[in-house]
N, C-alpha and C positions, 0 to 999 in steps of 0.2 A: 087851088086848095086853100081854104081858110084855116090857118093854124092858130088863130087867136082864140078859138073856143076850146082848144086842147088844154087839158089840165093835168096836173101831176098829183098823185096821192101816195101815201105810205100804206102799204098793205102788210102790216106787221105779222098777221097770222100766216101769210105765205112767204115771209122774209124777202120782200121785194118792194121796190118803188115802181109805180106804174104811170105811164102816159095814157090818158083817157080821152077818147073822141066819141062823144055821144054814147056814153056808157059802154063803149067797147075798148078793151085793152089793146093798145097799138104799140106799146113799148114797155120794156121791163129792165130794171137793174136789180139783179139777184144778189143776195148776200147771205153769209152765215151769221147767225145772231150773236156769236161771241161768248155766250154763256158765262158771264162774269169776268171775262178777260179784259173788258174795257176797250175792245176792238170790234170793228165791223169789217169782215172780210168780203169785199166785192169780188165776185168771180165770173159774172156773165152779164153783159148788157146788150140789148137788141132792140131795134126799132123796125117795125114792119116795112118791107121794101117800098110800098106805095107812099110812105111818109118820109123816106130818106131824102136828104138834101135840103131840109127846111130848118135845120138847127135844133131839131127836137131832141137829139141825143144830148146836146149841151144843156138844154132845158132840164132834161131828166137828171143828168149828172149834177148840175148845180143844186137842184132841189134835194137830191139824195145826200150829197156831201154837206150841204148846209144843215140839214136835219141831223146828220150824224154828228157833226161838230156841236150843234146845239144840245144834243143829248149827252154830251161829255164823252163821246167815244172817239177812238182813233180810227183812221182810215187805213185799211190794208188793201192796196190796189193789185190784186191778182189778175183781175180783168184787164185785157189789153186796152180797151177803150178808156176805162177809168184811169189807168196808168198814163196813157197819152194825154188825156184831159188835164190831169194834175201837172204834167210837164208844161202845159200852156197856162196854167192858173196857179202861180206860185203863192197866192194868198192862203192856200191850204197847207203849205209846206210844214208848218209847225204841228199839224194834226195828222201827218202821214207817218205810218210805221213801215219800215222796209219789210218786204215779203221774206219770211223765214221758212225753212224746210217744214216746220210743224204746221204752218198755214196750208201748205200744199198737201201734207199728209191728211189733214182734216178733210180736204176735198175728195180724197180717194176713198174715204170710208162711207 
């Protein structure tokens, strides 16, 4: 599998970052937009099974988190994958907000 042609884009209308292979979405990092809170709540990240094991989840997470920081937003890692990724990439530590009950409440509605 040639993963060098796979790109990442921000699909702001759908509140997600996407891995793209030949115009097909093969991975997504979903978030809540924050609505003026200055935070972006990441709640689900997935890569299609056929593409697992090639570092694409990390590529997606890096792009999503870098774009979030560049936009001046804080990262709220509700998603287990994003949470684990941040544990291995301490360079984002200053931009991470601890998950609070209100973040989880927002996901339930």
